[in-house]
GULOTI-316183 format. One record per residue: residue in three letters; z, x, y of N, C-alpha, C in turn. Coordinates in steps of 0.05 Angstrom, whole numbers, plus 5000, padded with zeros to 4 digits. Layout:
<pts>
{'ala' {Z X Y} {Z X Y} {Z X Y}}
...
</pts>
This chain:
<pts>
{'unk' {2705 5324 4281} {2724 5316 4302} {2713 5294 4319}}
{'unk' {2728 5272 4321} {2718 5249 4336} {2737 5241 4358}}
{'unk' {2728 5224 4376} {2745 5217 4398} {2742 5187 4405}}
{'unk' {2761 5176 4419} {2761 5148 4426} {2748 5143 4453}}
{'unk' {2741 5163 4468} {2730 5160 4495} {2752 5156 4516}}
{'unk' {2777 5158 4508} {2799 5155 4527} {2808 5182 4537}}
{'unk' {2806 5187 4563} {2813 5213 4574} {2844 5217 4573}}
{'unk' {2852 5239 4561} {2881 5246 4559} {2889 5263 4583}}
{'unk' {2873 5283 4589} {2879 5302 4611} {2852 5315 4619}}
{'unk' {2851 5324 4644} {2827 5338 4654} {2835 5359 4674}}
{'unk' {2817 5379 4677} {2820 5398 4698} {2793 5406 4709}}
{'unk' {2793 5415 4734} {2768 5422 4748} {2771 5451 4757}}
{'unk' {2750 5466 4755} {2752 5495 4762} {2726 5504 4776}}
{'unk' {2729 5516 4800} {2706 5528 4813} {2700 5554 4799}}
{'unk' {2675 5559 4792} {2667 5582 4777} {2665 5607 4795}}
{'unk' {2677 5628 4786} {2674 5654 4799} {2654 5671 4784}}
{'unk' {2645 5693 4796} {2626 5711 4783} {2638 5721 4757}}
{'unk' {2665 5726 4757} {2678 5736 4733} {2678 5715 4711}}
{'unk' {2682 5689 4719} {2682 5668 4699} {2656 5667 4683}}
{'unk' {2634 5670 4698} {2607 5666 4685} {2600 5689 4666}}
{'unk' {2614 5712 4668} {2609 5735 4651} {2623 5733 4624}}
{'unk' {2643 5716 4622} {2659 5715 4599} {2654 5690 4582}}
{'unk' {2663 5691 4557} {2660 5668 4540} {2687 5653 4538}}
{'unk' {2702 5655 4560} {2729 5642 4560} {2731 5625 4586}}
{'unk' {2749 5606 4585} {2755 5590 4608} {2785 5582 4607}}
{'unk' {2800 5591 4628} {2828 5586 4628} {2834 5560 4644}}
{'unk' {2847 5540 4631} {2854 5516 4645} {2876 5520 4665}}
{'unk' {2879 5501 4683} {2901 5502 4703} {2928 5500 4689}}
{'unk' {2948 5509 4703} {2976 5508 4692} {2984 5480 4686}}
{'unk' {2977 5461 4704} {2985 5433 4700} {2973 5422 4674}}
{'unk' {2949 5430 4667} {2935 5422 4643} {2950 5433 4619}}
{'unk' {2956 5459 4620} {2970 5471 4597} {2998 5460 4593}}
{'unk' {3011 5453 4615} {3038 5441 4613} {3036 5413 4601}}
{'unk' {3016 5398 4608} {3013 5371 4597} {3005 5371 4568}}
{'unk' {2991 5392 4559} {2981 5393 4531} {2989 5419 4518}}
{'unk' {3015 5423 4513} {3024 5448 4501} {3016 5453 4473}}
{'unk' {3007 5432 4458} {3000 5434 4430} {2971 5429 4425}}
{'unk' {2954 5440 4443} {2925 5437 4439} {2916 5449 4412}}
{'unk' {2899 5435 4397} {2889 5446 4372} {2873 5472 4377}}
{'unk' {2876 5491 4358} {2860 5515 4360} {2831 5510 4357}}
{'unk' {2824 5490 4340} {2796 5483 4336} {2788 5463 4358}}
{'unk' {2766 5469 4372} {2758 5452 4394} {2728 5444 4390}}
{'unk' {2721 5421 4400} {2694 5411 4400} {2686 5405 4429}}
{'unk' {2665 5417 4439} {2656 5413 4466} {2631 5396 4467}}
{'unk' {2631 5375 4483} {2608 5358 4485} {2597 5359 4514}}
{'unk' {2571 5364 4516} {2559 5367 4543} {2543 5342 4551}}
{'unk' {2531 5344 4575} {2519 5320 4587} {2496 5308 4571}}
{'unk' {2484 5324 4553} {2462 5313 4537} {2472 5304 4509}}
{'unk' {2499 5304 4505} {2510 5296 4480} {2511 5318 4459}}
{'unk' {2502 5341 4466} {2503 5364 4447} {2532 5372 4442}}
{'unk' {2538 5375 4416} {2566 5381 4408} {2566 5409 4396}}
{'unk' {2583 5426 4407} {2586 5453 4395} {2615 5458 4388}}
{'unk' {2619 5476 4369} {2646 5483 4360} {2656 5507 4376}}
{'unk' {2680 5504 4387} {2693 5526 4401} {2722 5528 4393}}
{'unk' {2739 5537 4411} {2767 5540 4404} {2785 5543 4428}}
{'unk' {2811 5543 4423} {2831 5548 4444} {2850 5569 4433}}
{'unk' {2852 5592 4447} {2869 5614 4439} {2896 5610 4453}}
{'unk' {2917 5604 4437} {2943 5599 4449} {2955 5625 4460}}
{'unk' {2949 5648 4449} {2960 5673 4459} {2949 5679 4487}}
{'unk' {2923 5675 4490} {2910 5680 4516} {2909 5655 4534}}
{'unk' {2916 5632 4522} {2916 5606 4537} {2889 5601 4549}}
{'unk' {2868 5604 4533} {2841 5600 4543} {2823 5586 4522}}
{'unk' {2804 5570 4532} {2783 5559 4515} {2763 5581 4511}}
{'unk' {2749 5580 4488} {2728 5600 4483} {2705 5587 4467}}
{'unk' {2682 5599 4468} {2659 5589 4452} {2638 5575 4468}}
{'unk' {2641 5574 4495} {2621 5560 4512} {2594 5573 4513}}
{'unk' {2594 5599 4509} {2568 5614 4511} {2548 5605 4491}}
{'unk' {2557 5595 4468} {2538 5585 4448} {2520 5563 4459}}
{'unk' {2532 5546 4476} {2516 5525 4488} {2495 5536 4506}}
{'unk' {2502 5556 4522} {2483 5569 4540} {2459 5579 4524}}
{'unk' {2464 5591 4501} {2442 5601 4484} {2424 5578 4475}}
{'unk' {2436 5556 4468} {2421 5533 4458} {2401 5522 4479}}
{'unk' {2410 5521 4505} {2393 5510 4526} {2378 5531 4541}}
{'unk' {2380 5556 4533} {2364 5577 4545} {2376 5589 4571}}
{'unk' {2402 5587 4574} {2416 5599 4597} {2430 5625 4589}}
{'unk' {2430 5644 4608} {2445 5669 4603} {2475 5663 4604}}
{'unk' {2483 5647 4624} {2511 5639 4628} {2511 5615 4648}}
{'unk' {2534 5609 4658} {2537 5586 4677} {2536 5595 4706}}
{'unk' {2524 5618 4712} {2526 5628 4739} {2511 5611 4760}}
{'unk' {2492 5595 4751} {2477 5578 4771} {2493 5552 4778}}
{'unk' {2516 5549 4766} {2532 5525 4772} {2557 5533 4789}}
{'unk' {2568 5513 4802} {2589 5517 4821} {2616 5508 4810}}
{'unk' {2616 5487 4794} {2641 5474 4786} {2639 5465 4757}}
{'unk' {2661 5467 4742} {2662 5457 4715} {2685 5437 4713}}
{'unk' {2681 5415 4699} {2702 5395 4694} {2706 5392 4664}}
{'unk' {2730 5397 4655} {2738 5393 4627} {2753 5366 4626}}
{'unk' {2744 5348 4609} {2757 5323 4605} {2766 5322 4575}}
{'unk' {2791 5328 4570} {2801 5328 4543} {2808 5300 4534}}
{'unk' {2797 5293 4511} {2802 5266 4501} {2824 5266 4480}}
{'unk' {2817 5274 4455} {2838 5276 4435} {2826 5290 4411}}
{'unk' {2843 5298 4392} {2834 5311 4367} {2817 5335 4372}}
{'unk' {2822 5350 4394} {2807 5374 4399} {2780 5370 4410}}
{'unk' {2775 5347 4423} {2748 5341 4434} {2750 5341 4465}}
{'unk' {2732 5357 4478} {2730 5357 4507} {2702 5353 4516}}
{'unk' {2698 5336 4536} {2673 5334 4549} {2672 5354 4572}}
{'unk' {2650 5370 4572} {2647 5391 4592} {2624 5384 4611}}
{'unk' {2631 5380 4637} {2611 5373 4657} {2608 5396 4677}}
{'unk' {2584 5403 4685} {2580 5424 4705} {2565 5412 4729}}
{'unk' {2571 5423 4752} {2560 5413 4777} {2548 5435 4794}}
{'unk' {2527 5428 4810} {2514 5448 4826} {2528 5451 4853}}
{'unk' {2516 5466 4871} {2529 5471 4897} {2532 5446 4914}}
{'unk' {2517 5425 4908} {2520 5399 4922} {2538 5380 4907}}
{'unk' {2552 5390 4887} {2571 5374 4871} {2557 5351 4857}}
{'unk' {2532 5356 4849} {2517 5337 4832} {2518 5347 4804}}
{'unk' {2525 5329 4785} {2527 5337 4757} {2499 5344 4747}}
{'unk' {2498 5366 4732} {2473 5375 4720} {2470 5362 4692}}
{'unk' {2448 5349 4687} {2443 5337 4661} {2425 5356 4646}}
{'unk' {2435 5367 4624} {2420 5386 4608} {2398 5372 4593}}
{'unk' {2376 5385 4588} {2355 5373 4572} {2363 5370 4543}}
{'unk' {2349 5352 4529} {2355 5349 4500} {2373 5325 4495}}
{'unk' {2378 5321 4470} {2395 5299 4460} {2414 5311 4439}}
{'unk' {2433 5295 4428} {2451 5305 4407} {2436 5316 4383}}
{'unk' {2412 5306 4377} {2398 5314 4353} {2375 5333 4358}}
{'unk' {2370 5340 4383} {2347 5358 4388} {2355 5387 4382}}
{'unk' {2335 5403 4375} {2340 5431 4369} {2337 5448 4394}}
{'unk' {2357 5464 4400} {2356 5481 4424} {2338 5505 4420}}
{'unk' {2336 5522 4441} {2319 5545 4440} {2328 5565 4420}}
{'unk' {2354 5568 4417} {2364 5588 4398} {2384 5576 4378}}
{'unk' {2381 5551 4372} {2400 5538 4355} {2389 5535 4327}}
{'unk' {2407 5531 4308} {2399 5524 4281} {2386 5497 4281}}
{'unk' {2372 5491 4259} {2359 5465 4257} {2380 5443 4255}}
{'unk' {2377 5422 4271} {2396 5400 4272} {2386 5378 4254}}
{'unk' {2402 5371 4234} {2394 5349 4216} {2406 5323 4225}}
{'unk' {2390 5302 4225} {2400 5275 4231} {2416 5266 4207}}
{'unk' {2441 5259 4211} {2459 5252 4189} {2459 5222 4185}}
{'unk' {2458 5206 4206} {2458 5177 4203} {2440 5165 4224}}
{'unk' {2429 5142 4216} {2411 5127 4234} {2419 5098 4234}}
{'unk' {2421 5086 4257} {2427 5057 4260} {2403 5044 4274}}
{'unk' {2394 5022 4262} {2373 5006 4275} {2384 4979 4284}}
{'unk' {2376 4972 4308} {2384 4946 4319} {2360 4931 4329}}
{'unk' {2356 4907 4318} {2333 4890 4327} {2341 4875 4351}}
{'unk' {2327 4878 4373} {2333 4864 4398} {2323 4835 4395}}
{'unk' {2342 4817 4398} {2336 4788 4395} {2336 4775 4422}}
{'unk' {2325 4750 4423} {2323 4735 4448} {2351 4731 4460}}
{'unk' {2371 4727 4444} {2398 4722 4454} {2410 4747 4467}}
{'unk' {2399 4771 4461} {2408 4796 4473} {2398 4799 4501}}
{'unk' {2379 4783 4509} {2365 4785 4535} {2377 4767 4556}}
{'unk' {2397 4751 4549} {2409 4732 4568} {2422 4747 4591}}
{'unk' {2425 4734 4613} {2438 4745 4637} {2467 4753 4631}}
{'unk' {2480 4737 4614} {2507 4743 4606} {2507 4746 4575}}
{'unk' {2510 4771 4566} {2508 4776 4537} {2536 4775 4525}}
{'unk' {2537 4763 4501} {2562 4761 4487} {2565 4782 4465}}
{'unk' {2549 4802 4467} {2551 4824 4448} {2527 4827 4430}}
{'unk' {2523 4851 4420} {2501 4857 4401} {2513 4867 4376}}
{'unk' {2510 4853 4354} {2522 4860 4328} {2507 4884 4316}}
{'unk' {2523 4901 4304} {2513 4924 4288} {2516 4916 4258}}
{'unk' {2494 4917 4243} {2495 4908 4215} {2516 4923 4199}}
{'unk' {2528 4909 4180} {2549 4921 4163} {2537 4942 4145}}
{'unk' {2511 4944 4142} {2498 4965 4126} {2503 4992 4137}}
{'unk' {2512 4994 4163} {2517 5019 4176} {2547 5025 4177}}
{'unk' {2562 5014 4158} {2591 5017 4158} {2600 5046 4155}}
{'unk' {2583 5063 4144} {2590 5091 4141} {2595 5104 4169}}
{'unk' {2582 5093 4189} {2586 5103 4216} {2607 5086 4231}}
{'unk' {2603 5059 4230} {2620 5042 4246} {2649 5042 4236}}
{'unk' {2654 5049 4211} {2682 5050 4201} {2697 5074 4213}}
{'unk' {2682 5093 4224} {2695 5116 4237} {2705 5108 4264}}
{'unk' {2693 5088 4277} {2701 5080 4303} {2727 5064 4302}}
{'unk' {2742 5065 4324} {2766 5050 4327} {2759 5020 4332}}
{'unk' {2779 5003 4330} {2774 4974 4334} {2762 4969 4362}}
{'unk' {2771 4985 4382} {2759 4985 4408} {2753 5013 4415}}
{'unk' {2727 5020 4417} {2719 5048 4420} {2696 5050 4439}}
{'unk' {2686 5074 4443} {2663 5079 4460} {2644 5098 4447}}
{'unk' {2618 5093 4450} {2598 5111 4441} {2580 5119 4464}}
{'unk' {2568 5142 4463} {2549 5151 4484} {2522 5153 4472}}
{'unk' {2502 5143 4487} {2474 5144 4477} {2457 5158 4498}}
{'unk' {2437 5173 4489} {2422 5191 4507} {2392 5188 4503}}
{'unk' {2377 5188 4525} {2348 5188 4524} {2338 5203 4549}}
{'unk' {2323 5225 4544} {2314 5242 4566} {2337 5252 4582}}
{'unk' {2336 5248 4608} {2358 5257 4625} {2378 5235 4632}}
{'unk' {2378 5214 4616} {2395 5191 4621} {2415 5188 4598}}
{'unk' {2438 5177 4605} {2459 5173 4585} {2475 5147 4592}}
{'unk' {2484 5133 4572} {2500 5109 4576} {2524 5110 4557}}
{'unk' {2546 5098 4567} {2570 5095 4550} {2573 5066 4544}}
{'unk' {2574 5059 4518} {2576 5032 4509} {2602 5027 4495}}
{'unk' {2614 5004 4501} {2639 4997 4487} {2632 4982 4461}}
{'unk' {2645 4990 4440} {2641 4977 4414} {2668 4966 4404}}
{'unk' {2667 4942 4393} {2691 4929 4383} {2686 4919 4355}}
{'unk' {2708 4920 4339} {2707 4908 4312} {2717 4880 4313}}
{'unk' {2701 4862 4302} {2709 4834 4301} {2732 4830 4282}}
{'unk' {2745 4806 4281} {2767 4802 4263} {2760 4810 4234}}
{'unk' {2781 4817 4219} {2778 4828 4193} {2760 4811 4175}}
{'unk' {2761 4785 4177} {2746 4768 4159} {2716 4770 4163}}
{'unk' {2707 4780 4187} {2679 4783 4192} {2669 4812 4187}}
{'unk' {2687 4831 4191} {2681 4859 4186} {2655 4868 4199}}
{'unk' {2652 4861 4224} {2627 4868 4238} {2634 4881 4265}}
{'unk' {2618 4901 4272} {2622 4915 4297} {2601 4905 4318}}
{'unk' {2610 4902 4343} {2593 4891 4364} {2593 4910 4388}}
{'unk' {2569 4914 4399} {2567 4928 4425} {2573 4909 4447}}
{'unk' {2592 4916 4464} {2600 4897 4485} {2593 4909 4513}}
{'unk' {2613 4919 4527} {2608 4928 4555} {2588 4951 4555}}
{'unk' {2570 4949 4575} {2550 4970 4578} {2523 4962 4568}}
{'unk' {2522 4942 4551} {2496 4934 4538} {2476 4925 4559}}
{'unk' {2483 4908 4577} {2464 4896 4596} {2451 4918 4613}}
{'unk' {2467 4937 4624} {2457 4959 4640} {2438 4976 4623}}
{'unk' {2446 4982 4599} {2430 4998 4580} {2403 4984 4574}}
{'unk' {2405 4958 4568} {2381 4942 4562} {2361 4942 4585}}
{'unk' {2371 4938 4609} {2354 4936 4632} {2342 4964 4639}}
{'unk' {2358 4985 4637} {2348 5012 4643} {2326 5020 4624}}
{'unk' {2329 5012 4599} {2309 5020 4578} {2285 5001 4578}}
{'unk' {2286 4979 4593} {2264 4960 4593} {2260 4947 4566}}
{'unk' {2282 4941 4552} {2280 4929 4526} {2270 4900 4527}}
{'unk' {2257 4892 4506} {2247 4864 4503} {2254 4854 4475}}
{'unk' {2255 4828 4473} {2260 4816 4446} {2238 4825 4427}}
{'unk' {2246 4833 4403} {2227 4843 4384} {2227 4874 4382}}
{'unk' {2237 4887 4402} {2239 4916 4401} {2260 4924 4380}}
{'unk' {2258 4948 4370} {2278 4959 4351} {2289 4985 4363}}
{'unk' {2316 4985 4367} {2330 5009 4377} {2338 5026 4353}}
{'unk' {2332 5052 4354} {2339 5070 4333} {2359 5091 4345}}
{'unk' {2383 5091 4334} {2404 5109 4343} {2408 5130 4321}}
{'unk' {2407 5156 4329} {2410 5177 4309} {2433 5196 4318}}
{'unk' {2449 5204 4298} {2471 5222 4304} {2472 5244 4283}}
{'unk' {2486 5265 4289} {2490 5287 4271} {2517 5285 4257}}
{'unk' {2521 5301 4237} {2547 5301 4223} {2570 5309 4242}}
{'unk' {2563 5324 4263} {2584 5334 4281} {2597 5312 4297}}
{'unk' {2583 5290 4302} {2594 5269 4318} {2582 5242 4313}}
{'unk' {2599 5223 4307} {2590 5195 4303} {2594 5178 4328}}
{'unk' {2598 5192 4351} {2602 5177 4376} {2580 5184 4396}}
{'unk' {2561 5201 4389} {2540 5210 4407} {2513 5207 4393}}
{'unk' {2495 5192 4405} {2470 5185 4392} {2446 5190 4410}}
{'unk' {2424 5199 4397} {2398 5200 4409} {2385 5173 4406}}
{'unk' {2369 5164 4426} {2357 5137 4425} {2327 5139 4421}}
{'unk' {2317 5122 4404} {2288 5118 4401} {2284 5088 4402}}
{'unk' {2261 5079 4413} {2255 5051 4414} {2227 5046 4402}}
{'unk' {2226 5028 4382} {2201 5019 4370} {2193 4994 4385}}
{'unk' {2173 4995 4402} {2166 4972 4418} {2152 4950 4402}}
{'unk' {2158 4925 4409} {2145 4902 4397} {2118 4899 4410}}
{'unk' {2097 4905 4396} {2070 4905 4408} {2060 4878 4417}}
{'unk' {2072 4857 4406} {2063 4830 4413} {2080 4817 4434}}
{'unk' {2100 4832 4444} {2118 4821 4465} {2104 4818 4491}}
</pts>
C-alpha cells in the first residue's frame, strides 16, 4: 500500500485511560462521514517511518492493530502520550503522530528498516545510491537526479510525489518529480537543500536510501563520506 503524501482527511483525539487499554481507535464522526468507504486493510506509518499493518472495522467503526507498534518499540501502550493525530492519505495509508503533555510530537527511535524489540526481522527490499555532486551544493539547487537503474522503486512514485527519509531522531519530506517522458528520469526537488544542510553533506559523499517491501515512500538514510573532501 503506497501513498502520494497528499492528506485526504485527518482527526485528532485526546487519549483517555480507556483508549490506551484497547487495540482500537474510533475516529470522529466528521472523519467517518467524510470517508464512508475506508478500506478494511490499513497501513499505519509512525514518526520513525515504521510501517505496520492494521485495519478498519466498519461494523465497530474503529481502527485496530496499533498495539503491534507498541510491541515493536517496547511500549506497553500509548498511556504516556496525551494526543494522537491520524492523517489519512489514500489507499488505506494513515500517518499516526503522537504528542506529549506539552503537545510536542514524540519521535520514536529507529528507522523504516530497523528491527524493533519484538518485531520480526526486517529485510531491506531496495537500495538507492545517490552520488552528491558539486552542482548539488549550490545555494539554489535545480534538483538531484535519481539514476534510472532504480526504476523498480521510482516507477512506483507518481509524476509528482513525496518520499520521507529518516536518520536517528530526524526526518525529512522530499518532493520527487518525473521528468518528461523522453528523459524517463526522476529528480528530487523541494526539500533537498534543507536535507543536504542538516546532514552536512559534501560533494563526493554517497547517500544510501533503504526501504522495505512494505513501503517505497519511506527510507532509512546512510551516508558514505568522501574521505578526501
